[in-house]
N, CA, C and O atoms as a Maestro MAE file, in Angstrom:
{
 s_m_m2io_version
 :::
 2.0.0
}

f_m_ct {
 s_m_title
 :::
 protein
 m_atom[332] {
  # First column is atom index #
  i_m_mmod_type
  r_m_x_coord
  r_m_y_coord
  r_m_z_coord
  i_m_residue_number
  s_m_chain_name
  s_m_pdb_residue_name
  s_m_pdb_atom_name
  i_m_atomic_number
  :::
  1 25 -20.474 11.184 1.645 1 A "UNK " " N  " 7
  2 3 -19.477 10.146 1.531 1 A "UNK " " CA " 6
  3 2 -19.676 9.060 2.594 1 A "UNK " " C  " 6
  4 15 -19.504 7.873 2.317 1 A "UNK " " O  " 8
  5 25 -20.040 9.475 3.808 2 A "UNK " " N  " 7
  6 3 -20.244 8.502 4.883 2 A "UNK " " CA " 6
  7 2 -21.359 7.527 4.522 2 A "UNK " " C  " 6
  8 15 -21.262 6.328 4.783 2 A "UNK " " O  " 8
  9 25 -22.417 8.061 3.917 3 A "UNK " " N  " 7
  10 3 -23.509 7.197 3.488 3 A "UNK " " CA " 6
  11 2 -23.067 6.210 2.434 3 A "UNK " " C  " 6
  12 15 -23.480 5.050 2.437 3 A "UNK " " O  " 8
  13 25 -22.218 6.681 1.524 4 A "UNK " " N  " 7
  14 3 -21.689 5.815 0.472 4 A "UNK " " CA " 6
  15 2 -20.860 4.679 1.068 4 A "UNK " " C  " 6
  16 15 -20.972 3.532 0.635 4 A "UNK " " O  " 8
  17 25 -20.033 4.996 2.054 5 A "UNK " " N  " 7
  18 3 -19.226 3.959 2.702 5 A "UNK " " CA " 6
  19 2 -20.101 2.934 3.402 5 A "UNK " " C  " 6
  20 15 -19.846 1.732 3.331 5 A "UNK " " O  " 8
  21 25 -21.127 3.415 4.074 6 A "UNK " " N  " 7
  22 3 -22.047 2.502 4.759 6 A "UNK " " CA " 6
  23 2 -22.731 1.576 3.760 6 A "UNK " " C  " 6
  24 15 -22.897 0.382 4.011 6 A "UNK " " O  " 8
  25 25 -23.123 2.145 2.626 7 A "UNK " " N  " 7
  26 3 -23.755 1.331 1.583 7 A "UNK " " CA " 6
  27 2 -22.792 0.284 1.044 7 A "UNK " " C  " 6
  28 15 -23.177 -0.862 0.812 7 A "UNK " " O  " 8
  29 25 -21.541 0.681 0.847 8 A "UNK " " N  " 7
  30 3 -20.534 -0.265 0.340 8 A "UNK " " CA " 6
  31 2 -20.276 -1.382 1.340 8 A "UNK " " C  " 6
  32 15 -20.202 -2.553 0.966 8 A "UNK " " O  " 8
  33 25 -20.142 -1.023 2.595 9 A "UNK " " N  " 7
  34 3 -19.930 -2.029 3.642 9 A "UNK " " CA " 6
  35 2 -21.102 -2.998 3.679 9 A "UNK " " C  " 6
  36 15 -20.913 -4.214 3.733 9 A "UNK " " O  " 8
  37 25 -22.295 -2.461 3.652 10 A "UNK " " N  " 7
  38 3 -23.498 -3.301 3.681 10 A "UNK " " CA " 6
  39 2 -23.537 -4.238 2.462 10 A "UNK " " C  " 6
  40 15 -23.838 -5.423 2.600 10 A "UNK " " O  " 8
  41 25 -23.239 -3.714 1.293 11 A "UNK " " N  " 7
  42 3 -23.281 -4.524 0.075 11 A "UNK " " CA " 6
  43 2 -22.234 -5.638 0.107 11 A "UNK " " C  " 6
  44 15 -22.523 -6.772 -0.276 11 A "UNK " " O  " 8
  45 25 -21.037 -5.325 0.556 12 A "UNK " " N  " 7
  46 3 -19.976 -6.339 0.672 12 A "UNK " " CA " 6
  47 2 -20.381 -7.408 1.672 12 A "UNK " " C  " 6
  48 15 -20.220 -8.599 1.410 12 A "UNK " " O  " 8
  49 25 -20.902 -6.991 2.809 13 A "UNK " " N  " 7
  50 3 -21.324 -7.935 3.852 13 A "UNK " " CA " 6
  51 2 -22.394 -8.885 3.326 13 A "UNK " " C  " 6
  52 15 -22.337 -10.090 3.569 13 A "UNK " " O  " 8
  53 25 -23.362 -8.342 2.611 14 A "UNK " " N  " 7
  54 3 -24.418 -9.183 2.056 14 A "UNK " " CA " 6
  55 2 -23.864 -10.145 1.005 14 A "UNK " " C  " 6
  56 15 -24.241 -11.316 0.977 14 A "UNK " " O  " 8
  57 25 -22.979 -9.662 0.150 15 A "UNK " " N  " 7
  58 3 -22.417 -10.505 -0.907 15 A "UNK " " CA " 6
  59 2 -21.548 -11.624 -0.339 15 A "UNK " " C  " 6
  60 15 -21.510 -12.728 -0.883 15 A "UNK " " O  " 8
  61 25 -20.859 -11.335 0.744 16 A "UNK " " N  " 7
  62 3 -19.957 -12.326 1.365 16 A "UNK " " CA " 6
  63 2 -20.643 -13.117 2.471 16 A "UNK " " C  " 6
  64 15 -20.082 -14.073 3.007 16 A "UNK " " O  " 8
  65 25 -21.845 -12.714 2.800 17 A "UNK " " N  " 7
  66 3 -22.617 -13.346 3.879 17 A "UNK " " CA " 6
  67 2 -21.837 -13.338 5.200 17 A "UNK " " C  " 6
  68 15 -21.707 -14.353 5.883 17 A "UNK " " O  " 8
  69 25 -21.331 -12.156 5.521 18 A "UNK " " N  " 7
  70 3 -20.615 -11.947 6.782 18 A "UNK " " CA " 6
  71 2 -21.190 -10.698 7.442 18 A "UNK " " C  " 6
  72 15 -21.838 -9.888 6.779 18 A "UNK " " O  " 8
  73 25 -20.958 -10.538 8.736 19 A "UNK " " N  " 7
  74 3 -21.437 -9.329 9.422 19 A "UNK " " CA " 6
  75 2 -20.711 -8.074 8.910 19 A "UNK " " C  " 6
  76 15 -19.559 -8.141 8.480 19 A "UNK " " O  " 8
  77 25 -21.397 -6.953 8.964 20 A "UNK " " N  " 7
  78 3 -20.782 -5.692 8.559 20 A "UNK " " CA " 6
  79 2 -19.533 -5.388 9.379 20 A "UNK " " C  " 6
  80 15 -18.577 -4.802 8.871 20 A "UNK " " O  " 8
  81 25 -19.544 -5.788 10.648 21 A "UNK " " N  " 7
  82 3 -18.372 -5.539 11.501 21 A "UNK " " CA " 6
  83 2 -17.136 -6.256 10.965 21 A "UNK " " C  " 6
  84 15 -16.024 -5.738 11.073 21 A "UNK " " O  " 8
  85 25 -17.318 -7.430 10.394 22 A "UNK " " N  " 7
  86 3 -16.182 -8.165 9.825 22 A "UNK " " CA " 6
  87 2 -15.644 -7.462 8.582 22 A "UNK " " C  " 6
  88 15 -14.432 -7.408 8.373 22 A "UNK " " O  " 8
  89 25 -16.531 -6.929 7.767 23 A "UNK " " N  " 7
  90 3 -16.102 -6.176 6.586 23 A "UNK " " CA " 6
  91 2 -15.302 -4.959 7.025 23 A "UNK " " C  " 6
  92 15 -14.236 -4.675 6.477 23 A "UNK " " O  " 8
  93 25 -15.815 -4.252 8.004 24 A "UNK " " N  " 7
  94 3 -15.129 -3.070 8.516 24 A "UNK " " CA " 6
  95 2 -13.752 -3.441 9.078 24 A "UNK " " C  " 6
  96 15 -12.770 -2.742 8.827 24 A "UNK " " O  " 8
  97 25 -13.680 -4.530 9.832 25 A "UNK " " N  " 7
  98 3 -12.414 -4.974 10.411 25 A "UNK " " CA " 6
  99 2 -11.404 -5.311 9.322 25 A "UNK " " C  " 6
  100 15 -10.239 -4.924 9.417 25 A "UNK " " O  " 8
  101 25 -11.839 -6.025 8.294 26 A "UNK " " N  " 7
  102 3 -10.940 -6.380 7.190 26 A "UNK " " CA " 6
  103 2 -10.454 -5.137 6.452 26 A "UNK " " C  " 6
  104 15 -9.286 -5.048 6.075 26 A "UNK " " O  " 8
  105 25 -11.354 -4.183 6.249 27 A "UNK " " N  " 7
  106 3 -10.985 -2.950 5.567 27 A "UNK " " CA " 6
  107 2 -9.956 -2.167 6.375 27 A "UNK " " C  " 6
  108 15 -8.998 -1.627 5.821 27 A "UNK " " O  " 8
  109 25 -10.160 -2.112 7.683 28 A "UNK " " N  " 7
  110 3 -9.219 -1.415 8.552 28 A "UNK " " CA " 6
  111 2 -7.851 -2.092 8.519 28 A "UNK " " C  " 6
  112 15 -6.825 -1.420 8.417 28 A "UNK " " O  " 8
  113 25 -7.837 -3.420 8.606 29 A "UNK " " N  " 7
  114 3 -6.574 -4.159 8.559 29 A "UNK " " CA " 6
  115 2 -5.842 -3.924 7.235 29 A "UNK " " C  " 6
  116 15 -4.633 -3.692 7.217 29 A "UNK " " O  " 8
  117 25 -6.585 -3.986 6.134 30 A "UNK " " N  " 7
  118 3 -5.975 -3.786 4.819 30 A "UNK " " CA " 6
  119 2 -5.431 -2.372 4.685 30 A "UNK " " C  " 6
  120 15 -4.326 -2.170 4.183 30 A "UNK " " O  " 8
  121 25 -6.205 -1.402 5.133 31 A "UNK " " N  " 7
  122 3 -5.754 -0.014 5.068 31 A "UNK " " CA " 6
  123 2 -4.526 0.241 5.921 31 A "UNK " " C  " 6
  124 15 -3.601 0.934 5.495 31 A "UNK " " O  " 8
  125 25 -4.512 -0.313 7.119 32 A "UNK " " N  " 7
  126 3 -3.346 -0.150 7.994 32 A "UNK " " CA " 6
  127 2 -2.116 -0.828 7.408 32 A "UNK " " C  " 6
  128 15 -1.007 -0.304 7.503 32 A "UNK " " O  " 8
  129 25 -2.316 -1.998 6.798 33 A "UNK " " N  " 7
  130 3 -1.194 -2.700 6.173 33 A "UNK " " CA " 6
  131 2 -0.606 -1.846 5.049 33 A "UNK " " C  " 6
  132 15 0.614 -1.737 4.928 33 A "UNK " " O  " 8
  133 25 -1.467 -1.241 4.227 34 A "UNK " " N  " 7
  134 3 -0.990 -0.374 3.151 34 A "UNK " " CA " 6
  135 2 -0.247 0.837 3.693 34 A "UNK " " C  " 6
  136 15 0.808 1.204 3.175 34 A "UNK " " O  " 8
  137 25 -0.794 1.458 4.733 35 A "UNK " " N  " 7
  138 3 -0.138 2.609 5.343 35 A "UNK " " CA " 6
  139 2 1.223 2.226 5.928 35 A "UNK " " C  " 6
  140 15 2.192 2.975 5.804 35 A "UNK " " O  " 8
  141 25 1.286 1.053 6.567 36 A "UNK " " N  " 7
  142 3 2.540 0.562 7.145 36 A "UNK " " CA " 6
  143 2 3.580 0.354 6.050 36 A "UNK " " C  " 6
  144 15 4.728 0.776 6.192 36 A "UNK " " O  " 8
  145 25 3.180 -0.294 4.961 37 A "UNK " " N  " 7
  146 3 4.108 -0.537 3.856 37 A "UNK " " CA " 6
  147 2 4.598 0.778 3.259 37 A "UNK " " C  " 6
  148 15 5.782 0.918 2.954 37 A "UNK " " O  " 8
  149 25 3.695 1.741 3.091 38 A "UNK " " N  " 7
  150 3 4.094 3.055 2.572 38 A "UNK " " CA " 6
  151 2 5.113 3.718 3.492 38 A "UNK " " C  " 6
  152 15 6.090 4.304 3.025 38 A "UNK " " O  " 8
  153 25 4.883 3.625 4.799 39 A "UNK " " N  " 7
  154 3 5.809 4.211 5.765 39 A "UNK " " CA " 6
  155 2 7.184 3.568 5.671 39 A "UNK " " C  " 6
  156 15 8.197 4.261 5.573 39 A "UNK " " O  " 8
  157 25 7.214 2.247 5.702 40 A "UNK " " N  " 7
  158 3 8.486 1.526 5.673 40 A "UNK " " CA " 6
  159 2 9.238 1.804 4.373 40 A "UNK " " C  " 6
  160 15 10.439 2.075 4.399 40 A "UNK " " O  " 8
  161 25 8.547 1.740 3.245 41 A "UNK " " N  " 7
  162 3 9.212 1.974 1.965 41 A "UNK " " CA " 6
  163 2 9.678 3.420 1.843 41 A "UNK " " C  " 6
  164 15 10.737 3.682 1.272 41 A "UNK " " O  " 8
  165 25 8.908 4.350 2.368 42 A "UNK " " N  " 7
  166 3 9.346 5.741 2.380 42 A "UNK " " CA " 6
  167 2 10.607 5.922 3.210 42 A "UNK " " C  " 6
  168 15 11.521 6.643 2.811 42 A "UNK " " O  " 8
  169 25 10.654 5.270 4.363 43 A "UNK " " N  " 7
  170 3 11.852 5.341 5.208 43 A "UNK " " CA " 6
  171 2 13.050 4.706 4.505 43 A "UNK " " C  " 6
  172 15 14.174 5.191 4.629 43 A "UNK " " O  " 8
  173 25 12.813 3.638 3.777 44 A "UNK " " N  " 7
  174 3 13.893 2.986 3.030 44 A "UNK " " CA " 6
  175 2 14.447 3.931 1.957 44 A "UNK " " C  " 6
  176 15 15.660 4.116 1.860 44 A "UNK " " O  " 8
  177 25 13.571 4.522 1.164 45 A "UNK " " N  " 7
  178 3 14.032 5.406 0.094 45 A "UNK " " CA " 6
  179 2 14.617 6.706 0.619 45 A "UNK " " C  " 6
  180 15 15.430 7.338 -0.055 45 A "UNK " " O  " 8
  181 25 14.210 7.113 1.816 46 A "UNK " " N  " 7
  182 3 14.782 8.311 2.435 46 A "UNK " " CA " 6
  183 2 16.096 8.025 3.150 46 A "UNK " " C  " 6
  184 15 16.722 8.941 3.682 46 A "UNK " " O  " 8
  185 25 16.523 6.758 3.167 47 A "UNK " " N  " 7
  186 3 17.773 6.391 3.806 47 A "UNK " " CA " 6
  187 2 17.674 6.196 5.308 47 A "UNK " " C  " 6
  188 15 18.695 6.069 5.984 47 A "UNK " " O  " 8
  189 25 16.456 6.171 5.839 48 A "UNK " " N  " 7
  190 3 16.276 5.978 7.277 48 A "UNK " " CA " 6
  191 2 16.323 4.509 7.673 48 A "UNK " " C  " 6
  192 15 16.575 4.185 8.833 48 A "UNK " " O  " 8
  193 25 16.082 3.619 6.715 49 A "UNK " " N  " 7
  194 3 16.167 2.170 6.921 49 A "UNK " " CA " 6
  195 2 17.060 1.585 5.847 49 A "UNK " " C  " 6
  196 15 17.050 2.044 4.705 49 A "UNK " " O  " 8
  197 25 17.831 0.574 6.210 50 A "UNK " " N  " 7
  198 3 18.581 -0.095 5.158 50 A "UNK " " CA " 6
  199 2 17.683 -1.127 4.474 50 A "UNK " " C  " 6
  200 15 16.593 -1.438 4.956 50 A "UNK " " O  " 8
  201 25 18.154 -1.643 3.358 51 A "UNK " " N  " 7
  202 3 17.338 -2.543 2.550 51 A "UNK " " CA " 6
  203 2 16.955 -3.790 3.339 51 A "UNK " " C  " 6
  204 15 15.814 -4.248 3.262 51 A "UNK " " O  " 8
  205 25 17.892 -4.336 4.090 52 A "UNK " " N  " 7
  206 3 17.630 -5.553 4.865 52 A "UNK " " CA " 6
  207 2 16.488 -5.349 5.858 52 A "UNK " " C  " 6
  208 15 15.626 -6.214 6.009 52 A "UNK " " O  " 8
  209 25 16.490 -4.207 6.528 53 A "UNK " " N  " 7
  210 3 15.429 -3.913 7.502 53 A "UNK " " CA " 6
  211 2 14.086 -3.731 6.796 53 A "UNK " " C  " 6
  212 15 13.056 -4.198 7.283 53 A "UNK " " O  " 8
  213 25 14.099 -3.058 5.656 54 A "UNK " " N  " 7
  214 3 12.856 -2.874 4.899 54 A "UNK " " CA " 6
  215 2 12.304 -4.225 4.451 54 A "UNK " " C  " 6
  216 15 11.101 -4.469 4.541 54 A "UNK " " O  " 8
  217 25 13.185 -5.098 3.970 55 A "UNK " " N  " 7
  218 3 12.759 -6.432 3.542 55 A "UNK " " CA " 6
  219 2 12.189 -7.203 4.720 55 A "UNK " " C  " 6
  220 15 11.176 -7.890 4.583 55 A "UNK " " O  " 8
  221 25 12.825 -7.097 5.863 56 A "UNK " " N  " 7
  222 3 12.346 -7.793 7.059 56 A "UNK " " CA " 6
  223 2 10.948 -7.312 7.458 56 A "UNK " " C  " 6
  224 15 10.120 -8.101 7.911 56 A "UNK " " O  " 8
  225 25 10.696 -6.020 7.286 57 A "UNK " " N  " 7
  226 3 9.419 -5.455 7.730 57 A "UNK " " CA " 6
  227 2 8.266 -5.675 6.755 57 A "UNK " " C  " 6
  228 15 7.137 -5.923 7.177 57 A "UNK " " O  " 8
  229 25 8.550 -5.583 5.426 58 A "UNK " " N  " 7
  230 3 7.441 -5.674 4.463 58 A "UNK " " CA " 6
  231 2 7.593 -6.796 3.440 58 A "UNK " " C  " 6
  232 15 6.662 -7.081 2.686 58 A "UNK " " O  " 8
  233 25 8.758 -7.430 3.411 59 A "UNK " " N  " 7
  234 3 8.954 -8.544 2.489 59 A "UNK " " CA " 6
  235 2 9.743 -8.146 1.252 59 A "UNK " " C  " 6
  236 15 9.700 -7.002 0.799 59 A "UNK " " O  " 8
  237 25 10.459 -9.121 0.724 60 A "UNK " " N  " 7
  238 3 11.325 -8.896 -0.429 60 A "UNK " " CA " 6
  239 2 10.547 -8.446 -1.657 60 A "UNK " " C  " 6
  240 15 10.974 -7.528 -2.358 60 A "UNK " " O  " 8
  241 25 9.419 -9.075 -1.922 61 A "UNK " " N  " 7
  242 3 8.669 -8.730 -3.136 61 A "UNK " " CA " 6
  243 2 8.193 -7.279 -3.113 61 A "UNK " " C  " 6
  244 15 8.197 -6.615 -4.150 61 A "UNK " " O  " 8
  245 25 7.784 -6.781 -1.952 62 A "UNK " " N  " 7
  246 3 7.331 -5.388 -1.855 62 A "UNK " " CA " 6
  247 2 8.492 -4.419 -2.092 62 A "UNK " " C  " 6
  248 15 8.338 -3.407 -2.776 62 A "UNK " " O  " 8
  249 25 9.656 -4.740 -1.518 63 A "UNK " " N  " 7
  250 3 10.826 -3.871 -1.685 63 A "UNK " " CA " 6
  251 2 11.276 -3.889 -3.147 63 A "UNK " " C  " 6
  252 15 11.558 -2.836 -3.720 63 A "UNK " " O  " 8
  253 25 11.344 -5.071 -3.752 64 A "UNK " " N  " 7
  254 3 11.763 -5.162 -5.150 64 A "UNK " " CA " 6
  255 2 10.801 -4.423 -6.070 64 A "UNK " " C  " 6
  256 15 11.234 -3.748 -7.004 64 A "UNK " " O  " 8
  257 25 9.512 -4.543 -5.820 65 A "UNK " " N  " 7
  258 3 8.529 -3.843 -6.643 65 A "UNK " " CA " 6
  259 2 8.702 -2.338 -6.502 65 A "UNK " " C  " 6
  260 15 8.677 -1.612 -7.496 65 A "UNK " " O  " 8
  261 25 8.876 -1.869 -5.280 66 A "UNK " " N  " 7
  262 3 9.066 -0.437 -5.050 66 A "UNK " " CA " 6
  263 2 10.341 0.057 -5.738 66 A "UNK " " C  " 6
  264 15 10.362 1.156 -6.292 66 A "UNK " " O  " 8
  265 25 11.390 -0.742 -5.703 67 A "UNK " " N  " 7
  266 3 12.635 -0.365 -6.374 67 A "UNK " " CA " 6
  267 2 12.435 -0.260 -7.886 67 A "UNK " " C  " 6
  268 15 12.934 0.673 -8.514 67 A "UNK " " O  " 8
  269 25 11.702 -1.222 -8.476 68 A "UNK " " N  " 7
  270 3 11.421 -1.172 -9.918 68 A "UNK " " CA " 6
  271 2 10.588 0.059 -10.263 68 A "UNK " " C  " 6
  272 15 10.845 0.733 -11.260 68 A "UNK " " O  " 8
  273 25 9.589 0.345 -9.430 69 A "UNK " " N  " 7
  274 3 8.742 1.515 -9.678 69 A "UNK " " CA " 6
  275 2 9.551 2.806 -9.569 69 A "UNK " " C  " 6
  276 15 9.377 3.723 -10.371 69 A "UNK " " O  " 8
  277 25 10.417 2.870 -8.593 70 A "UNK " " N  " 7
  278 3 11.258 4.052 -8.414 70 A "UNK " " CA " 6
  279 2 12.195 4.219 -9.609 70 A "UNK " " C  " 6
  280 15 12.374 5.329 -10.109 70 A "UNK " " O  " 8
  281 25 12.790 3.119 -10.065 71 A "UNK " " N  " 7
  282 3 13.684 3.175 -11.223 71 A "UNK " " CA " 6
  283 2 12.929 3.627 -12.474 71 A "UNK " " C  " 6
  284 15 13.467 4.382 -13.285 71 A "UNK " " O  " 8
  285 25 11.701 3.175 -12.630 72 A "UNK " " N  " 7
  286 3 10.893 3.572 -13.787 72 A "UNK " " CA " 6
  287 2 10.586 5.067 -13.747 72 A "UNK " " C  " 6
  288 15 10.659 5.746 -14.771 72 A "UNK " " O  " 8
  289 25 10.246 5.574 -12.573 73 A "UNK " " N  " 7
  290 3 9.965 7.004 -12.443 73 A "UNK " " CA " 6
  291 2 11.223 7.811 -12.733 73 A "UNK " " C  " 6
  292 15 11.162 8.831 -13.418 73 A "UNK " " O  " 8
  293 25 12.359 7.363 -12.218 74 A "UNK " " N  " 7
  294 3 13.614 8.066 -12.464 74 A "UNK " " CA " 6
  295 2 13.959 8.056 -13.949 74 A "UNK " " C  " 6
  296 15 14.420 9.064 -14.484 74 A "UNK " " O  " 8
  297 25 13.741 6.923 -14.620 75 A "UNK " " N  " 7
  298 3 14.006 6.829 -16.058 75 A "UNK " " CA " 6
  299 2 13.093 7.774 -16.837 75 A "UNK " " C  " 6
  300 15 13.545 8.442 -17.767 75 A "UNK " " O  " 8
  301 25 11.827 7.837 -16.469 76 A "UNK " " N  " 7
  302 3 10.891 8.760 -17.117 76 A "UNK " " CA " 6
  303 2 11.316 10.203 -16.899 76 A "UNK " " C  " 6
  304 15 11.238 11.025 -17.813 76 A "UNK " " O  " 8
  305 25 11.758 10.504 -15.709 77 A "UNK " " N  " 7
  306 3 12.212 11.859 -15.398 77 A "UNK " " CA " 6
  307 2 13.408 12.221 -16.244 77 A "UNK " " C  " 6
  308 15 13.460 13.304 -16.826 77 A "UNK " " O  " 8
  309 25 14.380 11.312 -16.316 78 A "UNK " " N  " 7
  310 3 15.587 11.547 -17.129 78 A "UNK " " CA " 6
  311 2 15.217 11.709 -18.598 78 A "UNK " " C  " 6
  312 15 15.759 12.575 -19.285 78 A "UNK " " O  " 8
  313 25 14.300 10.880 -19.078 79 A "UNK " " N  " 7
  314 3 13.862 10.978 -20.456 79 A "UNK " " CA " 6
  315 2 13.231 12.337 -20.707 79 A "UNK " " C  " 6
  316 15 13.470 12.954 -21.745 79 A "UNK " " O  " 8
  317 25 12.426 12.804 -19.762 80 A "UNK " " N  " 7
  318 3 11.787 14.101 -19.895 80 A "UNK " " CA " 6
  319 2 12.799 15.244 -19.929 80 A "UNK " " C  " 6
  320 15 12.597 16.228 -20.640 80 A "UNK " " O  " 8
  321 25 13.878 15.124 -19.172 81 A "UNK " " N  " 7
  322 3 14.902 16.148 -19.184 81 A "UNK " " CA " 6
  323 2 15.649 16.198 -20.510 81 A "UNK " " C  " 6
  324 15 16.090 17.260 -20.949 81 A "UNK " " O  " 8
  325 25 15.784 15.033 -21.141 82 A "UNK " " N  " 7
  326 3 16.513 14.952 -22.408 82 A "UNK " " CA " 6
  327 2 15.659 15.289 -23.614 82 A "UNK " " C  " 6
  328 15 16.183 15.497 -24.708 82 A "UNK " " O  " 8
  329 25 14.354 15.344 -23.425 83 A "UNK " " N  " 7
  330 3 13.445 15.579 -24.578 83 A "UNK " " CA " 6
  331 2 13.476 17.006 -25.045 83 A "UNK " " C  " 6
  332 15 12.777 17.361 -25.994 83 A "UNK " " O  " 8
  :::
 }
 m_bond[331] {
  # First column is bond index #
  i_m_from
  i_m_to
  i_m_order
  :::
  1 1 2 1
  2 2 3 1
  3 3 4 2
  4 3 5 1
  5 5 6 1
  6 6 7 1
  7 7 8 2
  8 7 9 1
  9 9 10 1
  10 10 11 1
  11 11 12 2
  12 11 13 1
  13 13 14 1
  14 14 15 1
  15 15 16 2
  16 15 17 1
  17 17 18 1
  18 18 19 1
  19 19 20 2
  20 19 21 1
  21 21 22 1
  22 22 23 1
  23 23 24 2
  24 23 25 1
  25 25 26 1
  26 26 27 1
  27 27 28 2
  28 27 29 1
  29 29 30 1
  30 30 31 1
  31 31 32 2
  32 31 33 1
  33 33 34 1
  34 34 35 1
  35 35 36 2
  36 35 37 1
  37 37 38 1
  38 38 39 1
  39 39 40 2
  40 39 41 1
  41 41 42 1
  42 42 43 1
  43 43 44 2
  44 43 45 1
  45 45 46 1
  46 46 47 1
  47 47 48 2
  48 47 49 1
  49 49 50 1
  50 50 51 1
  51 51 52 2
  52 51 53 1
  53 53 54 1
  54 54 55 1
  55 55 56 2
  56 55 57 1
  57 57 58 1
  58 58 59 1
  59 59 60 2
  60 59 61 1
  61 61 62 1
  62 62 63 1
  63 63 64 2
  64 63 65 1
  65 65 66 1
  66 66 67 1
  67 67 68 2
  68 67 69 1
  69 69 70 1
  70 70 71 1
  71 71 72 2
  72 71 73 1
  73 73 74 1
  74 74 75 1
  75 75 76 2
  76 75 77 1
  77 77 78 1
  78 78 79 1
  79 79 80 2
  80 79 81 1
  81 81 82 1
  82 82 83 1
  83 83 84 2
  84 83 85 1
  85 85 86 1
  86 86 87 1
  87 87 88 2
  88 87 89 1
  89 89 90 1
  90 90 91 1
  91 91 92 2
  92 91 93 1
  93 93 94 1
  94 94 95 1
  95 95 96 2
  96 95 97 1
  97 97 98 1
  98 98 99 1
  99 99 100 2
  100 99 101 1
  101 101 102 1
  102 102 103 1
  103 103 104 2
  104 103 105 1
  105 105 106 1
  106 106 107 1
  107 107 108 2
  108 107 109 1
  109 109 110 1
  110 110 111 1
  111 111 112 2
  112 111 113 1
  113 113 114 1
  114 114 115 1
  115 115 116 2
  116 115 117 1
  117 117 118 1
  118 118 119 1
  119 119 120 2
  120 119 121 1
  121 121 122 1
  122 122 123 1
  123 123 124 2
  124 123 125 1
  125 125 126 1
  126 126 127 1
  127 127 128 2
  128 127 129 1
  129 129 130 1
  130 130 131 1
  131 131 132 2
  132 131 133 1
  133 133 134 1
  134 134 135 1
  135 135 136 2
  136 135 137 1
  137 137 138 1
  138 138 139 1
  139 139 140 2
  140 139 141 1
  141 141 142 1
  142 142 143 1
  143 143 144 2
  144 143 145 1
  145 145 146 1
  146 146 147 1
  147 147 148 2
  148 147 149 1
  149 149 150 1
  150 150 151 1
  151 151 152 2
  152 151 153 1
  153 153 154 1
  154 154 155 1
  155 155 156 2
  156 155 157 1
  157 157 158 1
  158 158 159 1
  159 159 160 2
  160 159 161 1
  161 161 162 1
  162 162 163 1
  163 163 164 2
  164 163 165 1
  165 165 166 1
  166 166 167 1
  167 167 168 2
  168 167 169 1
  169 169 170 1
  170 170 171 1
  171 171 172 2
  172 171 173 1
  173 173 174 1
  174 174 175 1
  175 175 176 2
  176 175 177 1
  177 177 178 1
  178 178 179 1
  179 179 180 2
  180 179 181 1
  181 181 182 1
  182 182 183 1
  183 183 184 2
  184 183 185 1
  185 185 186 1
  186 186 187 1
  187 187 188 2
  188 187 189 1
  189 189 190 1
  190 190 191 1
  191 191 192 2
  192 191 193 1
  193 193 194 1
  194 194 195 1
  195 195 196 2
  196 195 197 1
  197 197 198 1
  198 198 199 1
  199 199 200 2
  200 199 201 1
  201 201 202 1
  202 202 203 1
  203 203 204 2
  204 203 205 1
  205 205 206 1
  206 206 207 1
  207 207 208 2
  208 207 209 1
  209 209 210 1
  210 210 211 1
  211 211 212 2
  212 211 213 1
  213 213 214 1
  214 214 215 1
  215 215 216 2
  216 215 217 1
  217 217 218 1
  218 218 219 1
  219 219 220 2
  220 219 221 1
  221 221 222 1
  222 222 223 1
  223 223 224 2
  224 223 225 1
  225 225 226 1
  226 226 227 1
  227 227 228 2
  228 227 229 1
  229 229 230 1
  230 230 231 1
  231 231 232 2
  232 231 233 1
  233 233 234 1
  234 234 235 1
  235 235 236 2
  236 235 237 1
  237 237 238 1
  238 238 239 1
  239 239 240 2
  240 239 241 1
  241 241 242 1
  242 242 243 1
  243 243 244 2
  244 243 245 1
  245 245 246 1
  246 246 247 1
  247 247 248 2
  248 247 249 1
  249 249 250 1
  250 250 251 1
  251 251 252 2
  252 251 253 1
  253 253 254 1
  254 254 255 1
  255 255 256 2
  256 255 257 1
  257 257 258 1
  258 258 259 1
  259 259 260 2
  260 259 261 1
  261 261 262 1
  262 262 263 1
  263 263 264 2
  264 263 265 1
  265 265 266 1
  266 266 267 1
  267 267 268 2
  268 267 269 1
  269 269 270 1
  270 270 271 1
  271 271 272 2
  272 271 273 1
  273 273 274 1
  274 274 275 1
  275 275 276 2
  276 275 277 1
  277 277 278 1
  278 278 279 1
  279 279 280 2
  280 279 281 1
  281 281 282 1
  282 282 283 1
  283 283 284 2
  284 283 285 1
  285 285 286 1
  286 286 287 1
  287 287 288 2
  288 287 289 1
  289 289 290 1
  290 290 291 1
  291 291 292 2
  292 291 293 1
  293 293 294 1
  294 294 295 1
  295 295 296 2
  296 295 297 1
  297 297 298 1
  298 298 299 1
  299 299 300 2
  300 299 301 1
  301 301 302 1
  302 302 303 1
  303 303 304 2
  304 303 305 1
  305 305 306 1
  306 306 307 1
  307 307 308 2
  308 307 309 1
  309 309 310 1
  310 310 311 1
  311 311 312 2
  312 311 313 1
  313 313 314 1
  314 314 315 1
  315 315 316 2
  316 315 317 1
  317 317 318 1
  318 318 319 1
  319 319 320 2
  320 319 321 1
  321 321 322 1
  322 322 323 1
  323 323 324 2
  324 323 325 1
  325 325 326 1
  326 326 327 1
  327 327 328 2
  328 327 329 1
  329 329 330 1
  330 330 331 1
  331 331 332 2
  :::
 }
}
């Protein structure tokens, strides 16, 4: 797997004409941002953060999307119970 990641980093760097270190840095930033959003939204749904704080930390669109996704999962679950 490590070799595969190195190959992917190298290929992206060549395609974008940037150093491999920049590709790695961007990947790390993107991954950390995703992890941060998951943490904040999890805390919101667990009741550890109120909606206003979650919106402040990750933005309204992310919170609204997560709410829609949660509602869809709940609706599917309810539908499954009634089937």
